[in-house]
N, CA, C and O atoms as CSV, one atom per row, in Angstrom:
chain,resi,resn,atom,element,x,y,z
A,1,MET,N,N,33.055,72.129,331.009
A,1,MET,CA,C,32.576,72.767,332.213
A,1,MET,C,C,31.314,73.571,331.855
A,1,MET,O,O,31.274,74.257,330.834
A,2,LYS,N,N,30.309,73.476,332.696
A,2,LYS,CA,C,29.042,74.153,332.446
A,2,LYS,C,C,29.104,75.613,332.874
A,2,LYS,O,O,30.002,76.033,333.605
A,3,PHE,N,N,28.117,76.378,332.392
A,3,PHE,CA,C,28.063,77.814,332.655
A,3,PHE,C,C,28.169,78.132,334.145
A,3,PHE,O,O,28.974,78.975,334.541
A,4,GLY,N,N,27.369,77.469,334.969
A,4,GLY,CA,C,27.354,77.747,336.403
A,4,GLY,C,C,28.710,77.528,337.052
A,4,GLY,O,O,29.137,78.316,337.897
A,5,GLU,N,N,29.379,76.464,336.658
A,5,GLU,CA,C,30.706,76.173,337.202
A,5,GLU,C,C,31.717,77.233,336.772
A,5,GLU,O,O,32.552,77.667,337.566
A,6,LYS,N,N,31.631,77.642,335.512
A,6,LYS,CA,C,32.536,78.684,335.005
A,6,LYS,C,C,32.306,79.995,335.746
A,6,LYS,O,O,33.252,80.696,336.104
A,7,LEU,N,N,31.032,80.316,335.970
A,7,LEU,CA,C,30.686,81.565,336.659
A,7,LEU,C,C,31.214,81.543,338.091
A,7,LEU,O,O,31.829,82.511,338.539
A,8,ARG,N,N,30.981,80.455,338.805
A,8,ARG,CA,C,31.437,80.350,340.198
A,8,ARG,C,C,32.957,80.465,340.267
A,8,ARG,O,O,33.495,81.181,341.111
A,9,GLN,N,N,33.632,79.767,339.389
A,9,GLN,CA,C,35.094,79.776,339.374
A,9,GLN,C,C,35.623,81.193,339.103
A,9,GLN,O,O,36.550,81.652,339.771
A,10,ALA,N,N,35.036,81.870,338.131
A,10,ALA,CA,C,35.484,83.228,337.792
A,10,ALA,C,C,35.181,84.203,338.923
A,10,ALA,O,O,35.992,85.081,339.220
A,11,ARG,N,N,34.015,84.056,339.557
A,11,ARG,CA,C,33.652,84.939,340.677
A,11,ARG,C,C,34.631,84.763,341.820
A,11,ARG,O,O,35.082,85.746,342.407
A,12,LYS,N,N,34.966,83.518,342.145
A,12,LYS,CA,C,35.902,83.265,343.245
A,12,LYS,C,C,37.295,83.764,342.913
A,12,LYS,O,O,38.004,84.259,343.788
A,13,ARG,N,N,37.694,83.637,341.646
A,13,ARG,CA,C,39.000,84.129,341.220
A,13,ARG,C,C,39.098,85.647,341.405
A,13,ARG,O,O,40.169,86.174,341.708
A,14,LYS,N,N,37.973,86.340,341.220
A,14,LYS,CA,C,37.939,87.801,341.421
A,14,LYS,C,C,37.704,88.166,342.888
A,14,LYS,O,O,37.650,89.343,343.243
A,15,LYS,N,N,37.562,87.134,343.742
A,15,LYS,CA,C,37.330,87.316,345.179
A,15,LYS,C,C,36.064,88.128,345.455
A,15,LYS,O,O,36.052,89.031,346.292
A,16,LEU,N,N,35.000,87.780,344.725
A,16,LEU,CA,C,33.702,88.422,344.917
A,16,LEU,C,C,32.737,87.437,345.561
A,16,LEU,O,O,32.785,86.237,345.292
A,17,THR,N,N,31.865,87.957,346.412
A,17,THR,CA,C,30.789,87.123,346.935
A,17,THR,C,C,29.666,87.120,345.905
A,17,THR,O,O,29.658,87.921,344.970
A,18,GLN,N,N,28.724,86.210,346.091
A,18,GLN,CA,C,27.570,86.180,345.188
A,18,GLN,C,C,26.795,87.487,345.279
A,18,GLN,O,O,26.300,87.993,344.272
A,19,GLU,N,N,26.692,88.025,346.473
A,19,GLU,CA,C,25.969,89.283,346.648
A,19,GLU,C,C,26.684,90.448,345.955
A,19,GLU,O,O,26.039,91.289,345.330
A,20,GLN,N,N,27.995,90.496,346.064
A,20,GLN,CA,C,28.751,91.560,345.397
A,20,GLN,C,C,28.583,91.474,343.883
A,20,GLN,O,O,28.372,92.488,343.218
A,21,LEU,N,N,28.677,90.264,343.344
A,21,LEU,CA,C,28.517,90.087,341.902
A,21,LEU,C,C,27.102,90.486,341.477
A,21,LEU,O,O,26.913,91.127,340.443
A,22,SER,N,N,26.128,90.105,342.271
A,22,SER,CA,C,24.741,90.435,341.918
A,22,SER,C,C,24.536,91.944,341.824
A,22,SER,O,O,23.824,92.419,340.940
A,23,LYS,N,N,25.152,92.696,342.727
A,23,LYS,CA,C,25.032,94.163,342.693
A,23,LYS,C,C,25.752,94.752,341.480
A,23,LYS,O,O,25.284,95.720,340.880
A,24,LEU,N,N,26.893,94.162,341.127
A,24,LEU,CA,C,27.658,94.664,339.989
A,24,LEU,C,C,26.938,94.453,338.657
A,24,LEU,O,O,27.090,95.255,337.736
A,25,VAL,N,N,26.156,93.380,338.553
A,25,VAL,CA,C,25.464,93.096,337.293
A,25,VAL,C,C,23.967,93.407,337.371
A,25,VAL,O,O,23.217,93.158,336.428
A,26,ASN,N,N,23.547,93.963,338.528
A,26,ASN,CA,C,22.174,94.433,338.699
A,26,ASN,C,C,21.121,93.321,338.607
A,26,ASN,O,O,20.115,93.458,337.912
A,27,VAL,N,N,21.374,92.220,339.322
A,27,VAL,CA,C,20.385,91.160,339.483
A,27,VAL,C,C,20.356,90.787,340.963
A,27,VAL,O,O,21.194,91.250,341.736
A,28,SER,N,N,19.409,89.964,341.355
A,28,SER,CA,C,19.334,89.557,342.750
A,28,SER,C,C,20.406,88.515,343.067
A,28,SER,O,O,20.923,87.840,342.177
A,29,LYS,N,N,20.724,88.404,344.354
A,29,LYS,CA,C,21.675,87.382,344.784
A,29,LYS,C,C,21.124,86.003,344.432
A,29,LYS,O,O,21.881,85.111,344.049
A,30,ARG,N,N,19.823,85.826,344.558
A,30,ARG,CA,C,19.180,84.546,344.250
A,30,ARG,C,C,19.426,84.154,342.787
A,30,ARG,O,O,19.612,82.977,342.478
A,31,THR,N,N,19.426,85.136,341.902
A,31,THR,CA,C,19.689,84.866,340.490
A,31,THR,C,C,21.099,84.321,340.306
A,31,THR,O,O,21.297,83.358,339.566
A,32,ILE,N,N,22.076,84.922,340.968
A,32,ILE,CA,C,23.462,84.441,340.879
A,32,ILE,C,C,23.561,83.034,341.451
A,32,ILE,O,O,24.228,82.174,340.875
A,33,VAL,N,N,22.901,82.793,342.584
A,33,VAL,CA,C,22.897,81.455,343.187
A,33,VAL,C,C,22.330,80.444,342.188
A,33,VAL,O,O,22.889,79.362,342.007
A,34,ASN,N,N,21.217,80.802,341.543
A,34,ASN,CA,C,20.595,79.899,340.565
A,34,ASN,C,C,21.466,79.698,339.330
A,34,ASN,O,O,21.524,78.593,338.791
A,35,TYR,N,N,22.146,80.753,338.876
A,35,TYR,CA,C,23.070,80.601,337.749
A,35,TYR,C,C,24.160,79.594,338.113
A,35,TYR,O,O,24.441,78.665,337.355
A,36,GLU,N,N,24.762,79.791,339.274
A,36,GLU,CA,C,25.892,78.950,339.666
A,36,GLU,C,C,25.482,77.503,339.928
A,36,GLU,O,O,26.272,76.584,339.714
A,37,SER,N,N,24.262,77.303,340.386
A,37,SER,CA,C,23.813,75.932,340.654
A,37,SER,C,C,23.350,75.222,339.388
A,37,SER,O,O,23.141,74.009,339.391
A,38,GLY,N,N,23.189,75.979,338.308
A,38,GLY,CA,C,22.724,75.393,337.058
A,38,GLY,C,C,21.212,75.305,336.969
A,38,GLY,O,O,20.680,74.716,336.028
A,39,ALA,N,N,20.506,75.889,337.945
A,39,ALA,CA,C,19.046,75.849,337.947
A,39,ALA,C,C,18.466,76.688,336.816
A,39,ALA,O,O,17.443,76.333,336.230
A,40,ILE,N,N,19.120,77.797,336.514
A,40,ILE,CA,C,18.673,78.657,335.414
A,40,ILE,C,C,19.883,79.186,334.658
A,40,ILE,O,O,21.014,79.162,335.143
A,41,TYR,N,N,19.602,79.663,333.454
A,41,TYR,CA,C,20.598,80.341,332.624
A,41,TYR,C,C,20.083,81.745,332.364
A,41,TYR,O,O,18.880,81.987,332.469
A,42,PRO,N,N,20.965,82.674,332.027
A,42,PRO,CA,C,20.470,84.010,331.674
A,42,PRO,C,C,19.490,83.931,330.511
A,42,PRO,O,O,19.735,83.236,329.525
A,43,LYS,N,N,18.373,84.653,330.636
A,43,LYS,CA,C,17.365,84.660,329.577
A,43,LYS,C,C,17.794,85.541,328.419
A,43,LYS,O,O,17.421,85.305,327.270
A,44,ASP,N,N,18.570,86.543,328.729
A,44,ASP,CA,C,19.002,87.512,327.728
A,44,ASP,C,C,20.508,87.354,327.485
A,44,ASP,O,O,21.300,87.300,328.426
A,45,ARG,N,N,20.873,87.284,326.231
A,45,ARG,CA,C,22.281,87.112,325.863
A,45,ARG,C,C,23.155,88.244,326.426
A,45,ARG,O,O,24.336,88.030,326.697
A,46,LYS,N,N,22.595,89.420,326.599
A,46,LYS,CA,C,23.371,90.554,327.113
A,46,LYS,C,C,23.944,90.270,328.496
A,46,LYS,O,O,25.007,90.781,328.847
A,47,MET,N,N,23.238,89.450,329.287
A,47,MET,CA,C,23.725,89.138,330.637
A,47,MET,C,C,25.057,88.394,330.578
A,47,MET,O,O,25.914,88.601,331.438
A,48,TYR,N,N,25.243,87.546,329.594
A,48,TYR,CA,C,26.527,86.853,329.456
A,48,TYR,C,C,27.654,87.867,329.264
A,48,TYR,O,O,28.732,87.733,329.843
A,49,TYR,N,N,27.387,88.877,328.446
A,49,TYR,CA,C,28.394,89.898,328.172
A,49,TYR,C,C,28.637,90.773,329.400
A,49,TYR,O,O,29.771,91.170,329.665
A,50,THR,N,N,27.577,91.074,330.147
A,50,THR,CA,C,27.720,91.864,331.367
A,50,THR,C,C,28.557,91.109,332.391
A,50,THR,O,O,29.479,91.669,332.984
A,51,LEU,N,N,28.231,89.834,332.594
A,51,LEU,CA,C,29.001,89.014,333.535
A,51,LEU,C,C,30.460,88.904,333.085
A,51,LEU,O,O,31.376,89.029,333.898
A,52,ALA,N,N,30.664,88.674,331.809
A,52,ALA,CA,C,32.034,88.548,331.286
A,52,ALA,C,C,32.817,89.836,331.494
A,52,ALA,O,O,33.997,89.798,331.841
A,53,ASP,N,N,32.167,90.969,331.285
A,53,ASP,CA,C,32.829,92.260,331.465
A,53,ASP,C,C,33.229,92.465,332.927
A,53,ASP,O,O,34.365,92.843,333.212
A,54,VAL,N,N,32.310,92.220,333.841
A,54,VAL,CA,C,32.579,92.404,335.265
A,54,VAL,C,C,33.666,91.444,335.751
A,54,VAL,O,O,34.512,91.810,336.568
A,55,LEU,N,N,33.634,90.213,335.239
A,55,LEU,CA,C,34.595,89.199,335.681
A,55,LEU,C,C,35.869,89.184,334.838
A,55,LEU,O,O,36.752,88.353,335.048
A,56,GLU,N,N,35.954,90.115,333.880
A,56,GLU,CA,C,37.116,90.251,333.001
A,56,GLU,C,C,37.407,88.952,332.249
A,56,GLU,O,O,38.517,88.420,332.282
A,57,LEU,N,N,36.365,88.463,331.570
A,57,LEU,CA,C,36.457,87.239,330.780
A,57,LEU,C,C,36.045,87.526,329.353
A,57,LEU,O,O,35.425,88.550,329.064
A,58,GLU,N,N,36.391,86.621,328.476
A,58,GLU,CA,C,35.868,86.676,327.119
A,58,GLU,C,C,34.424,86.172,327.171
A,58,GLU,O,O,34.159,85.141,327.790
A,59,PRO,N,N,33.493,86.876,326.535
A,59,PRO,CA,C,32.089,86.421,326.562
A,59,PRO,C,C,31.922,85.001,326.042
A,59,PRO,O,O,31.067,84.259,326.526
A,60,GLY,N,N,32.720,84.623,325.070
A,60,GLY,CA,C,32.632,83.280,324.520
A,60,GLY,C,C,32.949,82.191,325.533
A,60,GLY,O,O,32.498,81.055,325.393
A,61,TYR,N,N,33.726,82.541,326.552
A,61,TYR,CA,C,34.051,81.565,327.588
A,61,TYR,C,C,32.793,81.178,328.362
A,61,TYR,O,O,32.560,79.996,328.616
A,62,LEU,N,N,31.989,82.160,328.735
A,62,LEU,CA,C,30.754,81.871,329.464
A,62,LEU,C,C,29.682,81.322,328.539
A,62,LEU,O,O,28.888,80.468,328.934
A,63,LEU,N,N,29.661,81.807,327.329
A,63,LEU,CA,C,28.616,81.440,326.382
A,63,LEU,C,C,29.122,80.323,325.480
A,63,LEU,O,O,29.392,80.537,324.299
A,64,SER,N,N,29.245,79.132,326.052
A,64,SER,CA,C,29.669,78.001,325.239
A,64,SER,C,C,28.551,77.643,324.276
A,64,SER,O,O,27.464,78.218,324.337
A,65,GLU,N,N,28.812,76.703,323.396
A,65,GLU,CA,C,27.832,76.388,322.357
A,65,GLU,C,C,26.514,75.893,322.924
A,65,GLU,O,O,25.454,76.248,322.407
A,66,ASP,N,N,26.550,75.080,323.973
A,66,ASP,CA,C,25.304,74.592,324.549
A,66,ASP,C,C,24.483,75.731,325.142
A,66,ASP,O,O,23.277,75.823,324.910
A,67,GLU,N,N,25.144,76.604,325.913
A,67,GLU,CA,C,24.421,77.717,326.513
A,67,GLU,C,C,23.888,78.672,325.440
A,67,GLU,O,O,22.782,79.199,325.561
A,68,GLU,N,N,24.685,78.887,324.395
A,68,GLU,CA,C,24.247,79.767,323.315
A,68,GLU,C,C,23.009,79.186,322.633
A,68,GLU,O,O,22.065,79.919,322.338
A,69,PHE,N,N,23.005,77.891,322.384
A,69,PHE,CA,C,21.854,77.229,321.770
A,69,PHE,C,C,20.626,77.371,322.668
A,69,PHE,O,O,19.543,77.710,322.190
A,70,ILE,N,N,20.790,77.115,323.958
A,70,ILE,CA,C,19.663,77.217,324.898
A,70,ILE,C,C,19.146,78.650,324.962
A,70,ILE,O,O,17.935,78.868,324.994
A,71,THR,N,N,20.041,79.620,324.980
A,71,THR,CA,C,19.619,81.023,325.020
A,71,THR,C,C,18.879,81.413,323.745
A,71,THR,O,O,17.847,82.080,323.809
A,72,ASP,N,N,19.392,81.007,322.594
A,72,ASP,CA,C,18.716,81.312,321.328
A,72,ASP,C,C,17.317,80.713,321.286
A,72,ASP,O,O,16.360,81.377,320.887
A,73,VAL,N,N,17.205,79.460,321.697
A,73,VAL,CA,C,15.905,78.788,321.695
A,73,VAL,C,C,14.964,79.463,322.687
A,73,VAL,O,O,13.780,79.646,322.403
A,74,SER,N,N,15.491,79.829,323.841
A,74,SER,CA,C,14.677,80.483,324.861
A,74,SER,C,C,14.126,81.815,324.360
A,74,SER,O,O,12.958,82.134,324.577
A,75,GLU,N,N,14.978,82.588,323.690
A,75,GLU,CA,C,14.529,83.873,323.156
A,75,GLU,C,C,13.467,83.690,322.072
A,75,GLU,O,O,12.533,84.484,321.966
A,76,ALA,N,N,13.618,82.653,321.283
A,76,ALA,CA,C,12.694,82.441,320.171
A,76,ALA,C,C,11.414,81.716,320.586
A,76,ALA,O,O,10.340,82.008,320.059
A,77,TYR,N,N,11.522,80.759,321.541
A,77,TYR,CA,C,10.385,79.881,321.827
A,77,TYR,C,C,9.973,79.841,323.296
A,77,TYR,O,O,9.130,79.029,323.676
A,78,GLY,N,N,10.550,80.697,324.117
A,78,GLY,CA,C,10.114,80.795,325.503
A,78,GLY,C,C,10.587,79.644,326.387
A,78,GLY,O,O,11.510,78.904,326.048
A,79,ALA,N,N,9.919,79.525,327.532
A,79,ALA,CA,C,10.325,78.555,328.554
A,79,ALA,C,C,10.189,77.115,328.066
A,79,ALA,O,O,11.035,76.273,328.368
A,80,ARG,N,N,9.144,76.836,327.325
A,80,ARG,CA,C,8.954,75.472,326.832
A,80,ARG,C,C,10.075,75.078,325.853
A,80,ARG,O,O,10.593,73.963,325.909
A,81,GLY,N,N,10.434,75.996,324.973
A,81,GLY,CA,C,11.536,75.737,324.045
A,81,GLY,C,C,12.848,75.533,324.778
A,81,GLY,O,O,13.642,74.668,324.408
A,82,ARG,N,N,13.087,76.341,325.838
A,82,ARG,CA,C,14.305,76.206,326.634
A,82,ARG,C,C,14.354,74.822,327.282
A,82,ARG,O,O,15.400,74.173,327.290
A,83,MET,N,N,13.220,74.374,327.823
A,83,MET,CA,C,13.160,73.064,328.464
A,83,MET,C,C,13.441,71.955,327.442
A,83,MET,O,O,14.178,71.012,327.731
A,84,GLN,N,N,12.855,72.073,326.256
A,84,GLN,CA,C,13.075,71.080,325.217
A,84,GLN,C,C,14.535,71.075,324.753
A,84,GLN,O,O,15.113,70.013,324.522
A,85,ALA,N,N,15.122,72.260,324.618
A,85,ALA,CA,C,16.516,72.354,324.185
A,85,ALA,C,C,17.449,71.738,325.217
A,85,ALA,O,O,18.389,71.027,324.861
A,86,ARG,N,N,17.197,72.004,326.478
A,86,ARG,CA,C,18.026,71.441,327.539
A,86,ARG,C,C,17.921,69.913,327.546
A,86,ARG,O,O,18.921,69.216,327.714
A,87,ARG,N,N,16.700,69.402,327.363
A,87,ARG,CA,C,16.493,67.950,327.317
A,87,ARG,C,C,17.230,67.348,326.116
A,87,ARG,O,O,17.852,66.291,326.220
A,88,LEU,N,N,17.148,68.038,324.980
A,88,LEU,CA,C,17.825,67.567,323.777
A,88,LEU,C,C,19.335,67.471,323.996
A,88,LEU,O,O,19.953,66.475,323.621
A,89,ILE,N,N,19.922,68.486,324.593
A,89,ILE,CA,C,21.364,68.489,324.848
A,89,ILE,C,C,21.740,67.368,325.811
A,89,ILE,O,O,22.755,66.699,325.619
A,90,ASN,N,N,20.930,67.161,326.843
A,90,ASN,CA,C,21.209,66.069,327.786
A,90,ASN,C,C,21.140,64.711,327.096
A,90,ASN,O,O,21.967,63.838,327.360
A,91,GLN,N,N,20.168,64.530,326.224
A,91,GLN,CA,C,20.035,63.259,325.518
A,91,GLN,C,C,21.199,63.041,324.551
A,91,GLN,O,O,21.717,61.931,324.433
A,92,ILE,N,N,21.600,64.099,323.870
A,92,ILE,CA,C,22.741,63.987,322.954
A,92,ILE,C,C,24.009,63.638,323.740
A,92,ILE,O,O,24.800,62.798,323.314
A,93,SER,N,N,24.190,64.290,324.884
A,93,SER,CA,C,25.383,64.023,325.705
A,93,SER,C,C,25.429,62.573,326.139
A,93,SER,O,O,26.496,61.960,326.151
A,94,SER,N,N,24.259,62.009,326.502
A,94,SER,CA,C,24.261,60.610,326.946
A,94,SER,C,C,24.587,59.656,325.817
A,94,SER,O,O,25.111,58.567,326.050
A,95,MET,N,N,24.279,60.061,324.583
A,95,MET,CA,C,24.593,59.195,323.442
A,95,MET,C,C,26.095,58.970,323.311
A,95,MET,O,O,26.532,57.925,322.831
A,96,PHE,N,N,26.884,59.958,323.740
A,96,PHE,CA,C,28.328,59.872,323.565
A,96,PHE,C,C,29.051,59.381,324.815
A,96,PHE,O,O,30.277,59.454,324.891
A,97,ALA,N,N,28.310,58.887,325.782
A,97,ALA,CA,C,28.925,58.443,327.031
A,97,ALA,C,C,29.957,57.336,326.790
A,97,ALA,O,O,30.953,57.246,327.507
A,98,GLY,N,N,29.716,56.502,325.789
A,98,GLY,CA,C,30.655,55.413,325.480
A,98,GLY,C,C,31.898,55.900,324.789
A,98,GLY,O,O,32.964,55.305,324.952
A,99,GLY,N,N,31.797,56.978,324.011
A,99,GLY,CA,C,32.945,57.607,323.379
A,99,GLY,C,C,33.508,56.902,322.175
A,99,GLY,O,O,34.661,56.470,322.207
A,100,GLU,N,N,32.739,56.767,321.112
A,100,GLU,CA,C,33.224,56.138,319.896
A,100,GLU,C,C,33.664,57.161,318.843
A,100,GLU,O,O,34.512,56.851,318.007
A,101,LEU,N,N,33.113,58.352,318.870
A,101,LEU,CA,C,33.433,59.376,317.867
A,101,LEU,C,C,34.511,60.315,318.394
A,101,LEU,O,O,34.625,60.526,319.601
A,102,ASP,N,N,35.304,60.880,317.479
A,102,ASP,CA,C,36.255,61.889,317.926
A,102,ASP,C,C,35.504,63.205,318.156
A,102,ASP,O,O,34.340,63.333,317.777
A,103,ASP,N,N,36.160,64.158,318.765
A,103,ASP,CA,C,35.502,65.406,319.168
A,103,ASP,C,C,34.915,66.184,317.999
A,103,ASP,O,O,33.834,66.760,318.122
A,104,ASP,N,N,35.617,66.208,316.859
A,104,ASP,CA,C,35.111,66.939,315.697
A,104,ASP,C,C,33.822,66.324,315.177
A,104,ASP,O,O,32.891,67.040,314.805
A,105,ASP,N,N,33.768,64.994,315.150
A,105,ASP,CA,C,32.556,64.316,314.690
A,105,ASP,C,C,31.401,64.535,315.659
A,105,ASP,O,O,30.262,64.726,315.234
A,106,LYS,N,N,31.687,64.508,316.961
A,106,LYS,CA,C,30.645,64.773,317.960
A,106,LYS,C,C,30.083,66.176,317.772
A,106,LYS,O,O,28.868,66.372,317.795
A,107,LEU,N,N,30.963,67.145,317.587
A,107,LEU,CA,C,30.545,68.529,317.417
A,107,LEU,C,C,29.697,68.689,316.159
A,107,LEU,O,O,28.680,69.381,316.179
A,108,ALA,N,N,30.108,68.057,315.074
A,108,ALA,CA,C,29.335,68.120,313.834
A,108,ALA,C,C,27.956,67.504,314.027
A,108,ALA,O,O,26.962,68.035,313.532
A,109,PHE,N,N,27.894,66.398,314.737
A,109,PHE,CA,C,26.611,65.750,315.013
A,109,PHE,C,C,25.706,66.655,315.843
A,109,PHE,O,O,24.526,66.814,315.530
A,110,VAL,N,N,26.251,67.241,316.887
A,110,VAL,CA,C,25.473,68.130,317.754
A,110,VAL,C,C,24.945,69.313,316.964
A,110,VAL,O,O,23.788,69.697,317.132
A,111,HIS,N,N,25.776,69.904,316.101
A,111,HIS,CA,C,25.324,71.036,315.272
A,111,HIS,C,C,24.171,70.617,314.363
A,111,HIS,O,O,23.202,71.359,314.205
A,112,GLN,N,N,24.274,69.446,313.773
A,112,GLN,CA,C,23.199,68.968,312.896
A,112,GLN,C,C,21.902,68.773,313.665
A,112,GLN,O,O,20.837,69.163,313.187
A,113,ILE,N,N,21.976,68.175,314.846
A,113,ILE,CA,C,20.778,67.959,315.665
A,113,ILE,C,C,20.169,69.304,316.066
A,113,ILE,O,O,18.949,69.464,316.037
A,114,GLN,N,N,21.004,70.261,316.436
A,114,GLN,CA,C,20.493,71.581,316.818
A,114,GLN,C,C,19.797,72.256,315.638
A,114,GLN,O,O,18.736,72.859,315.800
A,115,GLU,N,N,20.393,72.152,314.460
A,115,GLU,CA,C,19.774,72.735,313.265
A,115,GLU,C,C,18.447,72.056,312.957
A,115,GLU,O,O,17.470,72.728,312.624
A,116,LEU,N,N,18.403,70.737,313.065
A,116,LEU,CA,C,17.151,70.010,312.834
A,116,LEU,C,C,16.077,70.437,313.830
A,116,LEU,O,O,14.914,70.605,313.464
A,117,TYR,N,N,16.468,70.607,315.071
A,117,TYR,CA,C,15.525,71.043,316.102
A,117,TYR,C,C,14.935,72.413,315.748
A,117,TYR,O,O,13.719,72.601,315.774
A,118,LEU,N,N,15.810,73.358,315.418
A,118,LEU,CA,C,15.338,74.707,315.092
A,118,LEU,C,C,14.482,74.707,313.829
A,118,LEU,O,O,13.471,75.407,313.765
A,119,ASP,N,N,14.879,73.928,312.826
A,119,ASP,CA,C,14.079,73.826,311.600
A,119,ASP,C,C,12.700,73.251,311.890
A,119,ASP,O,O,11.697,73.728,311.358
A,120,SER,N,N,12.654,72.231,312.730
A,120,SER,CA,C,11.352,71.623,313.043
A,120,SER,C,C,10.479,72.577,313.836
A,120,SER,O,O,9.262,72.587,313.653
A,121,LYS,N,N,11.070,73.383,314.716
A,121,LYS,CA,C,10.297,74.375,315.470
A,121,LYS,C,C,9.696,75.415,314.517
A,121,LYS,O,O,8.531,75.788,314.652
A,122,GLU,N,N,10.491,75.871,313.567
A,122,GLU,CA,C,9.995,76.857,312.604
A,122,GLU,C,C,8.896,76.258,311.734
A,122,GLU,O,O,7.884,76.905,311.465
A,123,TYR,N,N,9.100,75.026,311.298
A,123,TYR,CA,C,8.124,74.359,310.446
A,123,TYR,C,C,6.815,74.144,311.203
A,123,TYR,O,O,5.739,74.412,310.668
A,124,SER,N,N,6.898,73.668,312.429
A,124,SER,CA,C,5.684,73.393,313.195
A,124,SER,C,C,4.957,74.673,313.591
A,124,SER,O,O,3.746,74.650,313.811
A,125,ALA,N,N,5.672,75.781,313.683
A,125,ALA,CA,C,5.041,77.054,314.047
A,125,ALA,C,C,3.997,77.468,313.007
A,125,ALA,O,O,3.024,78.149,313.333
A,126,ARG,N,N,4.202,77.059,311.772
A,126,ARG,CA,C,3.238,77.395,310.723
A,126,ARG,C,C,1.897,76.712,310.941
A,126,ARG,O,O,0.867,77.193,310.470
A,127,PHE,N,N,1.909,75.596,311.650
A,127,PHE,CA,C,0.700,74.809,311.822
A,127,PHE,C,C,0.131,74.865,313.243
A,127,PHE,O,O,-0.871,74.213,313.538
A,128,THR,N,N,0.757,75.631,314.105
A,128,THR,CA,C,0.306,75.746,315.493
A,128,THR,C,C,-0.671,76.906,315.625
A,128,THR,O,O,-0.371,78.025,315.210
A,129,PRO,N,N,-1.854,76.637,316.209
A,129,PRO,CA,C,-2.807,77.736,316.420
A,129,PRO,C,C,-2.207,78.803,317.335
A,129,PRO,O,O,-1.402,78.496,318.215
A,130,ASN,N,N,-2.600,80.041,317.122
A,130,ASN,CA,C,-2.043,81.157,317.890
A,130,ASN,C,C,-2.198,80.973,319.394
A,130,ASN,O,O,-1.315,81.374,320.153
A,131,LYS,N,N,-3.292,80.380,319.840
A,131,LYS,CA,C,-3.511,80.243,321.280
A,131,LYS,C,C,-2.499,79.297,321.930
A,131,LYS,O,O,-2.350,79.314,323.152
A,132,HIS,N,N,-1.796,78.469,321.139
A,132,HIS,CA,C,-0.818,77.536,321.695
A,132,HIS,C,C,0.613,78.000,321.514
A,132,HIS,O,O,1.533,77.293,321.923
A,133,LYS,N,N,0.834,79.150,320.922
A,133,LYS,CA,C,2.200,79.644,320.720
A,133,LYS,C,C,2.698,80.300,321.993
A,133,LYS,O,O,1.976,81.055,322.644
A,134,LYS,N,N,3.949,80.000,322.338
A,134,LYS,CA,C,4.645,80.496,323.519
A,134,LYS,C,C,3.795,80.268,324.698
A,134,LYS,O,O,4.184,80.611,325.815
C-alpha cells in the first residue's frame, strides 16, 4: 500500500476530515489532498513523524522503504532527484510484475539498485558544474 492510501485510511479511521488533519499538522488542506492522491510526498522527513503522531501510528508504517528512499533523494538532490527516484522505483516494480523472485530476493535487488543510484549521484556530482547542481 502506498503512502497516500495509508494516510487516507488512517485519517478515516480517526474520523478526521482532510481539513481537520491539515490544521492538526499545520499544512494546507490542498497538501493533504495531494498526499492522499499520491501527487506529492512530504519533502521533510519530520512530516511523516508529525502525521504518525497525530494519527497514532508508528512512523515506519507511513515511511515505507520506497517513500524513505524518495524522501532521502529529495532532500539530497531536490525535485529532479525525487522525479528520478520515483521513476526508478516504478521501473523496478514493473520488472517484478511477472513474479519470479521471492520477496527477500526482490527486496535485496531493490536495495542494491537504490545504493547504485545514490552512488552514481554522488560520483556524478564531482563532475557537474555548479550552475547545474540542484
